[in-house]
PyMOL Python script that loads the backbone (N, CA, C, O; Angstrom):
from pymol import cmd

cmd.read_pdbstr("""\
ATOM      1  N   MET A   1      79.143 105.262 124.156  1.00  0.00           N
ATOM      2  CA  MET A   1      79.358 103.967 123.515  1.00  0.00           C
ATOM      3  C   MET A   1      80.818 103.570 123.732  1.00  0.00           C
ATOM      4  O   MET A   1      81.726 104.339 123.417  1.00  0.00           O
ATOM      5  N   THR A   2      81.037 102.397 124.258  1.00  0.00           N
ATOM      6  CA  THR A   2      82.396 101.938 124.504  1.00  0.00           C
ATOM      7  C   THR A   2      82.894 101.063 123.352  1.00  0.00           C
ATOM      8  O   THR A   2      82.114 100.565 122.539  1.00  0.00           O
ATOM      9  N   GLU A   3      84.199 100.895 123.311  1.00  0.00           N
ATOM     10  CA  GLU A   3      84.812 100.026 122.298  1.00  0.00           C
ATOM     11  C   GLU A   3      84.258  98.607 122.410  1.00  0.00           C
ATOM     12  O   GLU A   3      84.007  97.947 121.402  1.00  0.00           O
ATOM     13  N   LYS A   4      84.075  98.155 123.623  1.00  0.00           N
ATOM     14  CA  LYS A   4      83.582  96.789 123.852  1.00  0.00           C
ATOM     15  C   LYS A   4      82.184  96.598 123.259  1.00  0.00           C
ATOM     16  O   LYS A   4      81.913  95.563 122.651  1.00  0.00           O
ATOM     17  N   ILE A   5      81.302  97.569 123.426  1.00  0.00           N
ATOM     18  CA  ILE A   5      79.938  97.471 122.893  1.00  0.00           C
ATOM     19  C   ILE A   5      79.958  97.490 121.365  1.00  0.00           C
ATOM     20  O   ILE A   5      79.235  96.728 120.723  1.00  0.00           O
ATOM     21  N   ILE A   6      80.780  98.357 120.788  1.00  0.00           N
ATOM     22  CA  ILE A   6      80.899  98.417 119.328  1.00  0.00           C
ATOM     23  C   ILE A   6      81.385  97.067 118.802  1.00  0.00           C
ATOM     24  O   ILE A   6      80.877  96.565 117.799  1.00  0.00           O
ATOM     25  N   GLU A   7      82.363  96.490 119.480  1.00  0.00           N
ATOM     26  CA  GLU A   7      82.916  95.202 119.059  1.00  0.00           C
ATOM     27  C   GLU A   7      81.868  94.095 119.156  1.00  0.00           C
ATOM     28  O   GLU A   7      81.773  93.251 118.264  1.00  0.00           O
ATOM     29  N   GLN A   8      81.085  94.093 120.227  1.00  0.00           N
ATOM     30  CA  GLN A   8      80.029  93.090 120.388  1.00  0.00           C
ATOM     31  C   GLN A   8      78.989  93.197 119.277  1.00  0.00           C
ATOM     32  O   GLN A   8      78.523  92.183 118.757  1.00  0.00           O
ATOM     33  N   LYS A   9      78.628  94.420 118.918  1.00  0.00           N
ATOM     34  CA  LYS A   9      77.634  94.631 117.868  1.00  0.00           C
ATOM     35  C   LYS A   9      78.189  94.217 116.499  1.00  0.00           C
ATOM     36  O   LYS A   9      77.444  93.719 115.656  1.00  0.00           O
ATOM     37  N   LEU A  10      79.471  94.417 116.279  1.00  0.00           N
ATOM     38  CA  LEU A  10      80.110  93.963 115.048  1.00  0.00           C
ATOM     39  C   LEU A  10      80.027  92.443 114.944  1.00  0.00           C
ATOM     40  O   LEU A  10      79.633  91.910 113.907  1.00  0.00           O
ATOM     41  N   VAL A  11      80.393  91.757 116.002  1.00  0.00           N
ATOM     42  CA  VAL A  11      80.365  90.283 116.011  1.00  0.00           C
ATOM     43  C   VAL A  11      78.954  89.777 115.728  1.00  0.00           C
ATOM     44  O   VAL A  11      78.773  88.830 114.963  1.00  0.00           O
ATOM     45  N   LYS A  12      77.963  90.400 116.340  1.00  0.00           N
ATOM     46  CA  LYS A  12      76.565  89.999 116.135  1.00  0.00           C
ATOM     47  C   LYS A  12      76.138  90.223 114.682  1.00  0.00           C
ATOM     48  O   LYS A  12      75.498  89.358 114.084  1.00  0.00           O
ATOM     49  N   ALA A  13      76.486  91.368 114.119  1.00  0.00           N
ATOM     50  CA  ALA A  13      76.095  91.684 112.741  1.00  0.00           C
ATOM     51  C   ALA A  13      76.739  90.713 111.748  1.00  0.00           C
ATOM     52  O   ALA A  13      76.102  90.295 110.782  1.00  0.00           O
ATOM     53  N   VAL A  14      77.979  90.364 111.984  1.00  0.00           N
ATOM     54  CA  VAL A  14      78.668  89.414 111.105  1.00  0.00           C
ATOM     55  C   VAL A  14      78.002  88.046 111.206  1.00  0.00           C
ATOM     56  O   VAL A  14      77.795  87.377 110.193  1.00  0.00           O
ATOM     57  N   LYS A  15      77.671  87.633 112.414  1.00  0.00           N
ATOM     58  CA  LYS A  15      77.011  86.339 112.623  1.00  0.00           C
ATOM     59  C   LYS A  15      75.664  86.289 111.903  1.00  0.00           C
ATOM     60  O   LYS A  15      75.293  85.254 111.349  1.00  0.00           O
ATOM     61  N   GLU A  16      74.931  87.405 111.910  1.00  0.00           N
ATOM     62  CA  GLU A  16      73.628  87.465 111.232  1.00  0.00           C
ATOM     63  C   GLU A  16      73.768  87.280 109.723  1.00  0.00           C
ATOM     64  O   GLU A  16      72.814  86.885 109.053  1.00  0.00           O
ATOM     65  N   LEU A  17      74.954  87.565 109.191  1.00  0.00           N
ATOM     66  CA  LEU A  17      75.208  87.386 107.758  1.00  0.00           C
ATOM     67  C   LEU A  17      75.787  86.008 107.456  1.00  0.00           C
ATOM     68  O   LEU A  17      76.162  85.722 106.319  1.00  0.00           O
ATOM     69  N   GLY A  18      75.858  85.157 108.474  1.00  0.00           N
ATOM     70  CA  GLY A  18      76.376  83.811 108.273  1.00  0.00           C
ATOM     71  C   GLY A  18      77.879  83.704 108.393  1.00  0.00           C
ATOM     72  O   GLY A  18      78.458  82.676 108.042  1.00  0.00           O
ATOM     73  N   GLY A  19      78.521  84.755 108.884  1.00  0.00           N
ATOM     74  CA  GLY A  19      79.976  84.757 109.017  1.00  0.00           C
ATOM     75  C   GLY A  19      80.426  84.643 110.464  1.00  0.00           C
ATOM     76  O   GLY A  19      79.625  84.430 111.375  1.00  0.00           O
ATOM     77  N   ILE A  20      81.718  84.790 110.643  1.00  0.00           N
ATOM     78  CA  ILE A  20      82.290  84.819 111.983  1.00  0.00           C
ATOM     79  C   ILE A  20      83.262  85.990 112.090  1.00  0.00           C
ATOM     80  O   ILE A  20      83.799  86.464 111.089  1.00  0.00           O
ATOM     81  N   ALA A  21      83.476  86.446 113.319  1.00  0.00           N
ATOM     82  CA  ALA A  21      84.381  87.570 113.563  1.00  0.00           C
ATOM     83  C   ALA A  21      85.264  87.254 114.762  1.00  0.00           C
ATOM     84  O   ALA A  21      85.126  87.871 115.818  1.00  0.00           O
ATOM     85  N   PRO A  22      86.182  86.280 114.599  1.00  0.00           N
ATOM     86  CA  PRO A  22      87.022  85.907 115.733  1.00  0.00           C
ATOM     87  C   PRO A  22      87.978  87.023 116.137  1.00  0.00           C
ATOM     88  O   PRO A  22      88.434  87.816 115.313  1.00  0.00           O
ATOM     89  N   LYS A  23      88.262  87.055 117.434  1.00  0.00           N
ATOM     90  CA  LYS A  23      89.274  87.968 117.952  1.00  0.00           C
ATOM     91  C   LYS A  23      90.599  87.539 117.335  1.00  0.00           C
ATOM     92  O   LYS A  23      90.926  86.352 117.313  1.00  0.00           O
ATOM     93  N   PHE A  24      91.349  88.498 116.841  1.00  0.00           N
ATOM     94  CA  PHE A  24      92.620  88.186 116.197  1.00  0.00           C
ATOM     95  C   PHE A  24      93.747  88.521 117.165  1.00  0.00           C
ATOM     96  O   PHE A  24      93.950  89.685 117.512  1.00  0.00           O
ATOM     97  N   VAL A  25      94.474  87.504 117.595  1.00  0.00           N
ATOM     98  CA  VAL A  25      95.591  87.678 118.515  1.00  0.00           C
ATOM     99  C   VAL A  25      96.845  87.181 117.817  1.00  0.00           C
ATOM    100  O   VAL A  25      96.873  86.068 117.291  1.00  0.00           O
ATOM    101  N   SER A  26      97.880  88.006 117.813  1.00  0.00           N
ATOM    102  CA  SER A  26      99.103  87.651 117.109  1.00  0.00           C
ATOM    103  C   SER A  26     100.303  87.865 118.038  1.00  0.00           C
ATOM    104  O   SER A  26     100.954  88.908 117.979  1.00  0.00           O
ATOM    105  N   PRO A  27     100.594  86.883 118.892  1.00  0.00           N
ATOM    106  CA  PRO A  27     101.730  87.021 119.820  1.00  0.00           C
ATOM    107  C   PRO A  27     103.038  87.305 119.072  1.00  0.00           C
ATOM    108  O   PRO A  27     103.354  86.655 118.076  1.00  0.00           O
ATOM    109  N   GLY A  28     103.769  88.265 119.563  1.00  0.00           N
ATOM    110  CA  GLY A  28     105.051  88.600 118.951  1.00  0.00           C
ATOM    111  C   GLY A  28     104.940  89.496 117.734  1.00  0.00           C
ATOM    112  O   GLY A  28     105.953  89.823 117.116  1.00  0.00           O
ATOM    113  N   PHE A  29     103.729  89.900 117.375  1.00  0.00           N
ATOM    114  CA  PHE A  29     103.523  90.764 116.212  1.00  0.00           C
ATOM    115  C   PHE A  29     102.483  91.817 116.589  1.00  0.00           C
ATOM    116  O   PHE A  29     101.351  91.790 116.106  1.00  0.00           O
ATOM    117  N   ASP A  30     102.880  92.736 117.449  1.00  0.00           N
ATOM    118  CA  ASP A  30     101.984  93.760 117.983  1.00  0.00           C
ATOM    119  C   ASP A  30     101.417  94.659 116.886  1.00  0.00           C
ATOM    120  O   ASP A  30     101.987  94.790 115.803  1.00  0.00           O
ATOM    121  N   GLY A  31     100.282  95.268 117.201  1.00  0.00           N
ATOM    122  CA  GLY A  31      99.683  96.253 116.316  1.00  0.00           C
ATOM    123  C   GLY A  31      98.706  95.702 115.294  1.00  0.00           C
ATOM    124  O   GLY A  31      98.173  96.452 114.476  1.00  0.00           O
ATOM    125  N   MET A  32      98.467  94.404 115.331  1.00  0.00           N
ATOM    126  CA  MET A  32      97.525  93.817 114.371  1.00  0.00           C
ATOM    127  C   MET A  32      96.091  94.198 114.749  1.00  0.00           C
ATOM    128  O   MET A  32      95.809  94.444 115.921  1.00  0.00           O
ATOM    129  N   PRO A  33      95.173  94.249 113.759  1.00  0.00           N
ATOM    130  CA  PRO A  33      93.776  94.607 114.037  1.00  0.00           C
ATOM    131  C   PRO A  33      93.118  93.629 115.020  1.00  0.00           C
ATOM    132  O   PRO A  33      93.569  92.498 115.199  1.00  0.00           O
ATOM    133  N   ASP A  34      92.040  94.103 115.648  1.00  0.00           N
ATOM    134  CA  ASP A  34      91.354  93.357 116.705  1.00  0.00           C
ATOM    135  C   ASP A  34      90.566  92.155 116.212  1.00  0.00           C
ATOM    136  O   ASP A  34      90.562  91.109 116.860  1.00  0.00           O
ATOM    137  N   ARG A  35      89.905  92.292 115.081  1.00  0.00           N
ATOM    138  CA  ARG A  35      88.997  91.242 114.601  1.00  0.00           C
ATOM    139  C   ARG A  35      89.303  90.862 113.165  1.00  0.00           C
ATOM    140  O   ARG A  35      89.718  91.685 112.350  1.00  0.00           O
ATOM    141  N   LEU A  36      89.084  89.590 112.886  1.00  0.00           N
ATOM    142  CA  LEU A  36      89.157  89.049 111.538  1.00  0.00           C
ATOM    143  C   LEU A  36      87.712  88.790 111.123  1.00  0.00           C
ATOM    144  O   LEU A  36      87.000  88.052 111.805  1.00  0.00           O
ATOM    145  N   ILE A  37      87.272  89.378 110.027  1.00  0.00           N
ATOM    146  CA  ILE A  37      85.902  89.196 109.554  1.00  0.00           C
ATOM    147  C   ILE A  37      85.929  88.193 108.406  1.00  0.00           C
ATOM    148  O   ILE A  37      86.600  88.402 107.395  1.00  0.00           O
ATOM    149  N   LEU A  38      85.187  87.099 108.581  1.00  0.00           N
ATOM    150  CA  LEU A  38      85.108  86.048 107.571  1.00  0.00           C
ATOM    151  C   LEU A  38      83.644  85.874 107.189  1.00  0.00           C
ATOM    152  O   LEU A  38      82.831  85.409 107.988  1.00  0.00           O
ATOM    153  N   LEU A  39      83.318  86.254 105.949  1.00  0.00           N
ATOM    154  CA  LEU A  39      81.953  86.142 105.447  1.00  0.00           C
ATOM    155  C   LEU A  39      81.879  85.067 104.372  1.00  0.00           C
ATOM    156  O   LEU A  39      82.883  84.763 103.729  1.00  0.00           O
ATOM    157  N   PRO A  40      80.692  84.487 104.172  1.00  0.00           N
ATOM    158  CA  PRO A  40      80.531  83.494 103.108  1.00  0.00           C
ATOM    159  C   PRO A  40      81.017  84.057 101.765  1.00  0.00           C
ATOM    160  O   PRO A  40      80.926  85.256 101.502  1.00  0.00           O
ATOM    161  N   GLY A  41      81.529  83.162 100.937  1.00  0.00           N
ATOM    162  CA  GLY A  41      82.019  83.586  99.628  1.00  0.00           C
ATOM    163  C   GLY A  41      83.470  84.038  99.645  1.00  0.00           C
ATOM    164  O   GLY A  41      83.900  84.785  98.765  1.00  0.00           O
ATOM    165  N   CYS A  42      84.220  83.595 100.631  1.00  0.00           N
ATOM    166  CA  CYS A  42      85.652  83.931 100.736  1.00  0.00           C
ATOM    167  C   CYS A  42      85.913  85.422 100.920  1.00  0.00           C
ATOM    168  O   CYS A  42      86.920  85.942 100.437  1.00  0.00           O
ATOM    169  N   ARG A  43      85.027  86.099 101.603  1.00  0.00           N
ATOM    170  CA  ARG A  43      85.227  87.534 101.869  1.00  0.00           C
ATOM    171  C   ARG A  43      85.908  87.671 103.224  1.00  0.00           C
ATOM    172  O   ARG A  43      85.395  87.212 104.245  1.00  0.00           O
ATOM    173  N   ILE A  44      87.084  88.316 103.213  1.00  0.00           N
ATOM    174  CA  ILE A  44      87.912  88.440 104.399  1.00  0.00           C
ATOM    175  C   ILE A  44      88.331  89.899 104.581  1.00  0.00           C
ATOM    176  O   ILE A  44      88.664  90.588 103.617  1.00  0.00           O
ATOM    177  N   ALA A  45      88.308  90.353 105.830  1.00  0.00           N
ATOM    178  CA  ALA A  45      88.800  91.695 106.144  1.00  0.00           C
ATOM    179  C   ALA A  45      89.254  91.724 107.595  1.00  0.00           C
ATOM    180  O   ALA A  45      88.900  90.857 108.394  1.00  0.00           O
ATOM    181  N   PHE A  46      90.035  92.727 107.912  1.00  0.00           N
ATOM    182  CA  PHE A  46      90.493  92.969 109.272  1.00  0.00           C
ATOM    183  C   PHE A  46      89.820  94.237 109.783  1.00  0.00           C
ATOM    184  O   PHE A  46      89.623  95.190 109.029  1.00  0.00           O
ATOM    185  N   VAL A  47      89.467  94.244 111.073  1.00  0.00           N
ATOM    186  CA  VAL A  47      88.831  95.425 111.661  1.00  0.00           C
ATOM    187  C   VAL A  47      89.543  95.800 112.953  1.00  0.00           C
ATOM    188  O   VAL A  47      89.706  94.983 113.859  1.00  0.00           O
ATOM    189  N   GLU A  48      89.960  97.050 113.009  1.00  0.00           N
ATOM    190  CA  GLU A  48      90.519  97.645 114.224  1.00  0.00           C
ATOM    191  C   GLU A  48      89.372  98.386 114.900  1.00  0.00           C
ATOM    192  O   GLU A  48      88.835  99.338 114.334  1.00  0.00           O
ATOM    193  N   VAL A  49      88.994  97.965 116.092  1.00  0.00           N
ATOM    194  CA  VAL A  49      87.883  98.600 116.806  1.00  0.00           C
ATOM    195  C   VAL A  49      88.445  99.627 117.783  1.00  0.00           C
ATOM    196  O   VAL A  49      89.379  99.349 118.536  1.00  0.00           O
ATOM    197  N   LYS A  50      87.859 100.811 117.752  1.00  0.00           N
ATOM    198  CA  LYS A  50      88.275 101.916 118.618  1.00  0.00           C
ATOM    199  C   LYS A  50      87.068 102.521 119.308  1.00  0.00           C
ATOM    200  O   LYS A  50      85.946 102.422 118.813  1.00  0.00           O
ATOM    201  N   ALA A  51      87.296 103.139 120.436  1.00  0.00           N
ATOM    202  CA  ALA A  51      86.250 103.926 121.090  1.00  0.00           C
ATOM    203  C   ALA A  51      85.942 105.123 120.183  1.00  0.00           C
ATOM    204  O   ALA A  51      86.802 105.554 119.415  1.00  0.00           O
ATOM    205  N   PRO A  52      84.730 105.658 120.267  1.00  0.00           N
ATOM    206  CA  PRO A  52      84.366 106.785 119.407  1.00  0.00           C
ATOM    207  C   PRO A  52      85.404 107.911 119.447  1.00  0.00           C
ATOM    208  O   PRO A  52      85.800 108.379 120.515  1.00  0.00           O
ATOM    209  N   GLY A  53      85.830 108.329 118.253  1.00  0.00           N
ATOM    210  CA  GLY A  53      86.772 109.435 118.127  1.00  0.00           C
ATOM    211  C   GLY A  53      88.231 109.063 118.311  1.00  0.00           C
ATOM    212  O   GLY A  53      89.109 109.892 118.070  1.00  0.00           O
ATOM    213  N   LYS A  54      88.510 107.845 118.729  1.00  0.00           N
ATOM    214  CA  LYS A  54      89.907 107.424 118.930  1.00  0.00           C
ATOM    215  C   LYS A  54      90.507 106.982 117.598  1.00  0.00           C
ATOM    216  O   LYS A  54      89.798 106.493 116.718  1.00  0.00           O
ATOM    217  N   LYS A  55      91.805 107.157 117.463  1.00  0.00           N
ATOM    218  CA  LYS A  55      92.516 106.828 116.229  1.00  0.00           C
ATOM    219  C   LYS A  55      93.547 105.727 116.493  1.00  0.00           C
ATOM    220  O   LYS A  55      94.018 105.580 117.621  1.00  0.00           O
ATOM    221  N   PRO A  56      93.896 104.960 115.472  1.00  0.00           N
ATOM    222  CA  PRO A  56      94.925 103.925 115.621  1.00  0.00           C
ATOM    223  C   PRO A  56      96.294 104.534 115.949  1.00  0.00           C
ATOM    224  O   PRO A  56      96.614 105.650 115.541  1.00  0.00           O
ATOM    225  N   ARG A  57      97.080 103.772 116.692  1.00  0.00           N
ATOM    226  CA  ARG A  57      98.449 104.180 117.014  1.00  0.00           C
ATOM    227  C   ARG A  57      99.325 104.012 115.766  1.00  0.00           C
ATOM    228  O   ARG A  57      98.946 103.302 114.834  1.00  0.00           O
ATOM    229  N   PRO A  58     100.501 104.666 115.745  1.00  0.00           N
ATOM    230  CA  PRO A  58     101.381 104.549 114.573  1.00  0.00           C
ATOM    231  C   PRO A  58     101.721 103.100 114.202  1.00  0.00           C
ATOM    232  O   PRO A  58     101.744 102.765 113.018  1.00  0.00           O
ATOM    233  N   LEU A  59     101.984 102.241 115.185  1.00  0.00           N
ATOM    234  CA  LEU A  59     102.288 100.838 114.876  1.00  0.00           C
ATOM    235  C   LEU A  59     101.083 100.151 114.242  1.00  0.00           C
ATOM    236  O   LEU A  59     101.240  99.353 113.319  1.00  0.00           O
ATOM    237  N   GLN A  60      99.884 100.454 114.728  1.00  0.00           N
ATOM    238  CA  GLN A  60      98.680  99.870 114.141  1.00  0.00           C
ATOM    239  C   GLN A  60      98.529 100.322 112.693  1.00  0.00           C
ATOM    240  O   GLN A  60      98.196  99.516 111.824  1.00  0.00           O
ATOM    241  N   LEU A  61      98.768 101.595 112.429  1.00  0.00           N
ATOM    242  CA  LEU A  61      98.684 102.106 111.058  1.00  0.00           C
ATOM    243  C   LEU A  61      99.704 101.410 110.150  1.00  0.00           C
ATOM    244  O   LEU A  61      99.416 101.130 108.986  1.00  0.00           O
ATOM    245  N   ALA A  62     100.891 101.133 110.685  1.00  0.00           N
ATOM    246  CA  ALA A  62     101.911 100.427 109.900  1.00  0.00           C
ATOM    247  C   ALA A  62     101.438  99.007 109.572  1.00  0.00           C
ATOM    248  O   ALA A  62     101.660  98.521 108.462  1.00  0.00           O
ATOM    249  N   ARG A  63     100.789  98.343 110.527  1.00  0.00           N
ATOM    250  CA  ARG A  63     100.272  96.986 110.274  1.00  0.00           C
ATOM    251  C   ARG A  63      99.135  97.028 109.256  1.00  0.00           C
ATOM    252  O   ARG A  63      99.027  96.145 108.405  1.00  0.00           O
ATOM    253  N   HIS A  64      98.293  98.049 109.341  1.00  0.00           N
ATOM    254  CA  HIS A  64      97.204  98.208 108.370  1.00  0.00           C
ATOM    255  C   HIS A  64      97.791  98.340 106.969  1.00  0.00           C
ATOM    256  O   HIS A  64      97.317  97.708 106.025  1.00  0.00           O
ATOM    257  N   LYS A  65      98.814  99.156 106.843  1.00  0.00           N
ATOM    258  CA  LYS A  65      99.448  99.374 105.547  1.00  0.00           C
ATOM    259  C   LYS A  65     100.063  98.073 105.021  1.00  0.00           C
ATOM    260  O   LYS A  65      99.974  97.782 103.829  1.00  0.00           O
ATOM    261  N   LEU A  66     100.683  97.294 105.907  1.00  0.00           N
ATOM    262  CA  LEU A  66     101.259  96.007 105.526  1.00  0.00           C
ATOM    263  C   LEU A  66     100.180  95.067 104.995  1.00  0.00           C
ATOM    264  O   LEU A  66     100.347  94.459 103.938  1.00  0.00           O
ATOM    265  N   LEU A  67      99.077  94.949 105.726  1.00  0.00           N
ATOM    266  CA  LEU A  67      97.981  94.066 105.314  1.00  0.00           C
ATOM    267  C   LEU A  67      97.350  94.536 103.999  1.00  0.00           C
ATOM    268  O   LEU A  67      97.044  93.726 103.124  1.00  0.00           O
ATOM    269  N   GLN A  68      97.163  95.840 103.873  1.00  0.00           N
ATOM    270  CA  GLN A  68      96.605  96.386 102.642  1.00  0.00           C
ATOM    271  C   GLN A  68      97.544  96.130 101.463  1.00  0.00           C
ATOM    272  O   GLN A  68      97.088  95.876 100.348  1.00  0.00           O
ATOM    273  N   GLY A  69      98.835  96.196 101.705  1.00  0.00           N
ATOM    274  CA  GLY A  69      99.819  95.911 100.668  1.00  0.00           C
ATOM    275  C   GLY A  69      99.759  94.456 100.199  1.00  0.00           C
ATOM    276  O   GLY A  69     100.154  94.137  99.078  1.00  0.00           O
ATOM    277  N   LEU A  70      99.262  93.589 101.068  1.00  0.00           N
ATOM    278  CA  LEU A  70      99.078  92.180 100.721  1.00  0.00           C
ATOM    279  C   LEU A  70      97.723  91.922 100.060  1.00  0.00           C
ATOM    280  O   LEU A  70      97.406  90.793  99.686  1.00  0.00           O
ATOM    281  N   GLY A  71      96.932  92.985  99.923  1.00  0.00           N
ATOM    282  CA  GLY A  71      95.650  92.865  99.236  1.00  0.00           C
ATOM    283  C   GLY A  71      94.431  92.706 100.133  1.00  0.00           C
ATOM    284  O   GLY A  71      93.326  92.492  99.635  1.00  0.00           O
ATOM    285  N   PHE A  72      94.614  92.806 101.452  1.00  0.00           N
ATOM    286  CA  PHE A  72      93.485  92.657 102.372  1.00  0.00           C
ATOM    287  C   PHE A  72      92.831  94.002 102.658  1.00  0.00           C
ATOM    288  O   PHE A  72      93.487  95.043 102.639  1.00  0.00           O
ATOM    289  N   LYS A  73      91.528  93.962 102.923  1.00  0.00           N
ATOM    290  CA  LYS A  73      90.815  95.155 103.356  1.00  0.00           C
ATOM    291  C   LYS A  73      91.021  95.300 104.857  1.00  0.00           C
ATOM    292  O   LYS A  73      90.941  94.324 105.603  1.00  0.00           O
ATOM    293  N   VAL A  74      91.286  96.524 105.291  1.00  0.00           N
ATOM    294  CA  VAL A  74      91.456  96.836 106.711  1.00  0.00           C
ATOM    295  C   VAL A  74      90.589  98.042 107.022  1.00  0.00           C
ATOM    296  O   VAL A  74      90.648  99.061 106.333  1.00  0.00           O
ATOM    297  N   TYR A  75      89.780  97.914 108.070  1.00  0.00           N
ATOM    298  CA  TYR A  75      88.872  98.983 108.462  1.00  0.00           C
ATOM    299  C   TYR A  75      89.146  99.403 109.895  1.00  0.00           C
ATOM    300  O   TYR A  75      89.571  98.604 110.729  1.00  0.00           O
ATOM    301  N   VAL A  76      88.890 100.684 110.162  1.00  0.00           N
ATOM    302  CA  VAL A  76      88.906 101.193 111.529  1.00  0.00           C
ATOM    303  C   VAL A  76      87.459 101.517 111.871  1.00  0.00           C
ATOM    304  O   VAL A  76      86.803 102.292 111.175  1.00  0.00           O
ATOM    305  N   LEU A  77      86.971 100.919 112.943  1.00  0.00           N
ATOM    306  CA  LEU A  77      85.574 101.052 113.349  1.00  0.00           C
ATOM    307  C   LEU A  77      85.501 101.764 114.688  1.00  0.00           C
ATOM    308  O   LEU A  77      86.042 101.278 115.681  1.00  0.00           O
ATOM    309  N   ASP A  78      84.829 102.928 114.725  1.00  0.00           N
ATOM    310  CA  ASP A  78      84.688 103.644 115.991  1.00  0.00           C
ATOM    311  C   ASP A  78      83.239 104.040 116.288  1.00  0.00           C
ATOM    312  O   ASP A  78      82.977 104.892 117.138  1.00  0.00           O
ATOM    313  N   SER A  79      82.299 103.405 115.569  1.00  0.00           N
ATOM    314  CA  SER A  79      80.880 103.671 115.830  1.00  0.00           C
ATOM    315  C   SER A  79      80.046 102.486 115.343  1.00  0.00           C
ATOM    316  O   SER A  79      80.463 101.731 114.466  1.00  0.00           O
ATOM    317  N   VAL A  80      78.872 102.344 115.926  1.00  0.00           N
ATOM    318  CA  VAL A  80      77.958 101.282 115.500  1.00  0.00           C
ATOM    319  C   VAL A  80      77.521 101.528 114.057  1.00  0.00           C
ATOM    320  O   VAL A  80      77.348 100.581 113.290  1.00  0.00           O
ATOM    321  N   ALA A  81      77.343 102.786 113.690  1.00  0.00           N
ATOM    322  CA  ALA A  81      76.937 103.119 112.317  1.00  0.00           C
ATOM    323  C   ALA A  81      77.963 102.630 111.297  1.00  0.00           C
ATOM    324  O   ALA A  81      77.603 102.314 110.163  1.00  0.00           O
ATOM    325  N   GLY A  82      79.209 102.568 111.681  1.00  0.00           N
ATOM    326  CA  GLY A  82      80.257 102.124 110.773  1.00  0.00           C
ATOM    327  C   GLY A  82      80.177 100.647 110.424  1.00  0.00           C
ATOM    328  O   GLY A  82      80.737 100.222 109.413  1.00  0.00           O
ATOM    329  N   ILE A  83      79.493  99.860 111.240  1.00  0.00           N
ATOM    330  CA  ILE A  83      79.378  98.421 110.984  1.00  0.00           C
ATOM    331  C   ILE A  83      78.697  98.173 109.651  1.00  0.00           C
ATOM    332  O   ILE A  83      79.182  97.386 108.838  1.00  0.00           O
ATOM    333  N   GLU A  84      77.585  98.836 109.426  1.00  0.00           N
ATOM    334  CA  GLU A  84      76.842  98.657 108.179  1.00  0.00           C
ATOM    335  C   GLU A  84      77.696  99.035 106.975  1.00  0.00           C
ATOM    336  O   GLU A  84      77.663  98.356 105.949  1.00  0.00           O
ATOM    337  N   LYS A  85      78.457 100.113 107.099  1.00  0.00           N
ATOM    338  CA  LYS A  85      79.316 100.552 105.995  1.00  0.00           C
ATOM    339  C   LYS A  85      80.381  99.502 105.675  1.00  0.00           C
ATOM    340  O   LYS A  85      80.640  99.209 104.508  1.00  0.00           O
ATOM    341  N   ILE A  86      80.988  98.945 106.705  1.00  0.00           N
ATOM    342  CA  ILE A  86      82.026  97.931 106.500  1.00  0.00           C
ATOM    343  C   ILE A  86      81.445  96.700 105.828  1.00  0.00           C
ATOM    344  O   ILE A  86      81.980  96.223 104.827  1.00  0.00           O
ATOM    345  N   LEU A  87      80.352  96.185 106.372  1.00  0.00           N
ATOM    346  CA  LEU A  87      79.767  94.958 105.829  1.00  0.00           C
ATOM    347  C   LEU A  87      79.225  95.169 104.421  1.00  0.00           C
ATOM    348  O   LEU A  87      79.296  94.265 103.588  1.00  0.00           O
ATOM    349  N   SER A  88      78.695  96.334 104.154  1.00  0.00           N
ATOM    350  CA  SER A  88      78.231  96.647 102.806  1.00  0.00           C
ATOM    351  C   SER A  88      79.413  96.683 101.834  1.00  0.00           C
ATOM    352  O   SER A  88      79.320  96.160 100.723  1.00  0.00           O
ATOM    353  N   ASP A  89      80.508  97.291 102.245  1.00  0.00           N
ATOM    354  CA  ASP A  89      81.708  97.366 101.400  1.00  0.00           C
ATOM    355  C   ASP A  89      82.270  95.968 101.129  1.00  0.00           C
ATOM    356  O   ASP A  89      82.835  95.710 100.066  1.00  0.00           O
ATOM    357  N   MET A  90      82.107  95.082 102.095  1.00  0.00           N
ATOM    358  CA  MET A  90      82.587  93.702 101.926  1.00  0.00           C
ATOM    359  C   MET A  90      81.641  92.862 101.080  1.00  0.00           C
ATOM    360  O   MET A  90      81.943  91.708 100.776  1.00  0.00           O
ATOM    361  N   GLY A  91      80.501  93.427 100.696  1.00  0.00           N
ATOM    362  CA  GLY A  91      79.554  92.697  99.871  1.00  0.00           C
ATOM    363  C   GLY A  91      78.474  91.984 100.655  1.00  0.00           C
ATOM    364  O   GLY A  91      77.736  91.162 100.112  1.00  0.00           O
ATOM    365  N   GLY A  92      78.385  92.305 101.949  1.00  0.00           N
ATOM    366  CA  GLY A  92      77.340  91.723 102.780  1.00  0.00           C
ATOM    367  C   GLY A  92      76.161  92.675 102.876  1.00  0.00           C
ATOM    368  O   GLY A  92      76.288  93.855 102.549  1.00  0.00           O
ATOM    369  N   ASP A  93      75.042  92.186 103.310  1.00  0.00           N
ATOM    370  CA  ASP A  93      73.872  93.020 103.524  1.00  0.00           C
ATOM    371  C   ASP A  93      73.701  93.159 105.025  1.00  0.00           C
ATOM    372  O   ASP A  93      73.017  92.354 105.656  1.00  0.00           O
ATOM    373  N   ALA A  94      74.326  94.186 105.598  1.00  0.00           N
ATOM    374  CA  ALA A  94      74.284  94.375 107.053  1.00  0.00           C
ATOM    375  C   ALA A  94      72.862  94.544 107.535  1.00  0.00           C
ATOM    376  O   ALA A  94      72.047  95.210 106.895  1.00  0.00           O
ATOM    377  N   LYS A  95      72.570  93.933 108.675  1.00  0.00           N
ATOM    378  CA  LYS A  95      71.229  94.017 109.259  1.00  0.00           C
ATOM    379  C   LYS A  95      71.262  94.903 110.479  1.00  0.00           C
ATOM    380  O   LYS A  95      70.232  95.107 111.121  1.00  0.00           O
TER     381      LYS A  95
END
""", "prot")
cmd.dss("prot")
cmd.show_as("cartoon", "prot")
cmd.util.cbc("prot")
cmd.orient("prot")
């Protein structure tokens, strides 16, 4: 399973819940998570997508900590099974 396939399945699952999962690009501010998850009901989270078994780099972890300090949920996703867990934690009913 590649990172790209996991990311595609995440986008599809979010769309099935009526949300969107745009690619998050932040020029000049490296290390930000890959996707912004926006679900109905003002539910927002950031997702860092990784290939199975891969871990975030130190700069990515620092950005996660910054976002979490601002009150946002940040997830690291490295498997298709993790999609359901993330969406369930966000209050969605993952399909």
